[in-house]
N, C-alpha and C positions, 0 to 999 in steps of 0.2 A: 709496773710498779710505781713509776711516775704519779699515776693516778693516786694510789694507795698512799703515797708521800704526802700527797695533798692535804689528806686528815690533820696530819702533824705539823706541816710545815705552813700552811695557812694560817692557823691559829697564833704561830710564832711570830709570823712577819706581821699581823695584825698588832699583837702585843708590843712587839718592836716601834712599829708605825705609832701607837698612843704613848709610849715611852718617849720617844723622839718629840713629839709633839709638845709633850707636857715639859720637856728641858726646854725647850724653843719659847713655851709660853710664860713660865716660870710666876704666874698668877696663883691665887688662892687654888689650894687643892693641888696644885703641881706636883707637889713632894708625896702626896698621898696617892696618886696615880703610878707615879715612878716607883715607889715602892711596892706597890700591889702589881704591878707588871712585871717588877723583876722578882719578886715572889713566885709568882704563878708560872715565870719560865723557867726558874729553879726546880720547881717541884715537876715539872713537865720533864726537863732534862734526868733529872734524880730518879723519877719512874722509870726512863728509858733505858737508863744504865745498870740499874738494878733487875733490868728484866719484868718489869711490869709497862712494857711500853705494847703499841699495838702489833698487831702479829706481822704487818710488813716488813717491821725491823726486829722483829724479836723471834720470829718465827712462829710454830704452831704454838707452843708454849704462851705467846703473846696473847693480848687482850683484844675484844673487839672494840671499835671505835667507842661504842657507849659505854664498854667497861672501863675504858681508859678515861671518857671523860667524868664516869662516876668516881675512879680513883682518884684523879687529880679533886674534885669535889671534897671528897673525905678528907685527902689530906689538907686541903686548904683550909678548911673548917678547923682544923686545929693548930695549924701553921707548922706540924710539923712534917719537915723536909727531911725525906731518909737519906741516910748515908753521907749526902752533900749538903754544906752551908752555902748560903749565899755568896759570899769571898770565893768559896771552891770552885763555883759555877763560872766567874770570870777570871 
């Protein structure tokens, strides 16, 4: 299971790292990076809790890694975060 969780946790850790770097940098574009990473993290979380996560966390009805990435992309294109707002995520 740990190997499977890597598909979800590694991208989340990468996003947290980008977000933290932008918070420290505070240069041009930092706010955009913070906004983007916050939204992507919220999308990933919302998909997981609404049953559209990967199979390792949502069971047999869950999505493959590729399907999950496609779902994140679809939601991200419209910035329509299902069920949870960014504030509810934190």
